[in-house]
C-alpha positions, 0 to 999 in steps of 0.5 A, a space after each residue: 160873709 167871712 167867718 171870724 177865726 174863732 168860729 172857724 176854729 170851733 167848726 174845725 174842732 166840731 168836724 174832728 169830734 164828729 169824725 172820731 164819733 163816726 169812726 167809733 160807731 162804725 168800729 162798734 157796728 163792725 165788731 157786732 157783725 163780727 161777733 154775730 158771725 162767730 156766734 152763728 159759726 159756733 151754733 153750726 157746730 153745736 157750740 155756744 160763744 163765751 165772750 172774754 173781754 173786748 179781744 177774745 171770744 171762744 167756744 169749745 167743740 168736739 171733732 174726731 174725738 178731740 176737744 177743740 178750743 175755737 177762738 175769735 181773737 185780736 192779736 197785736 202786731 208786737 206778738 211775734 205772730 205776724 201782722 196784727 188783727 183778728 184771727 180765727 184760732 183753733 187749738 187742740 191738746 197734744 197727748 203725751 207731747 212735752 210742753 217744752 216743744 215749740 215748732 212752727 210749720 209753715 208753707 214756703 209759698 203763698 199758694 202751694 195749691 193748684 201746683 204740683 207738690 215738689 216734696 215736703 222739704 221744698 214746700 214747708 219750713 220747720 222752725 224748731 225754737 223749743 226743746 229738740 224734737 226726737 229724731 225721725 219724728 217727721 214720718 210719712 204720716 206726719 208729712 201727709 197730714 200736714 200736706 192735707 191740712 194745707 190743701 184746704 186752701 186757707 191762708 198759709 198761716 203756720 201750724 204751731 206746736 206750743 205748750 203741749 197744743 197744736 194751734 192754727 191762727 187763721 188771719 182771715 175774716 170770720 165771714 170767710 168761715 162756715 160750719 162745713 169749712 171749720 169742721 173740715 179744718 178741725 178734722 184735718 187738724 185732728 189728723 195732724 195732732 194724731 200723727 204728731 202724738 204717734 211720732 213724738 
């Protein structure tokens, strides 16, 4: 027996509502798994996660004598920082470096690694959008520290000098990180910070 028009409409509305609820429940479950993984990551480095709203969780950790702020952060598409989504963000203060400096350091190619490096200028792009950096700041030590940082084979997201900090925003699922990998990333980021402080 054919359903009347009103019954069909009700069934369609019910199906749409059920689909929305299922989507919401799946999103909540995925967020719980993401947050749980980040908490495990924090504990592996001796940290404790602080949740600051729906889109930011963080923990402090000291590596190589430097205090890092490690974040699991949702960044929107309109932020000017690439595609929207969840990022693992690592931030460390740069001592003696002006907050007016703003520089993006990014690899030119998706994968530098595995191939023979051609030279710093061929492998990396520098975008200086703030107060000009002093002449000669790109020393061999700075170049070497940056090349070593990107030899870690993560996504080629930029290292950024911003507001007196060196920041890396890895557009990777938090599940891709474990304690040793994050510790190595922070150790290499600390080496870039030290080289930049000496050069700037």
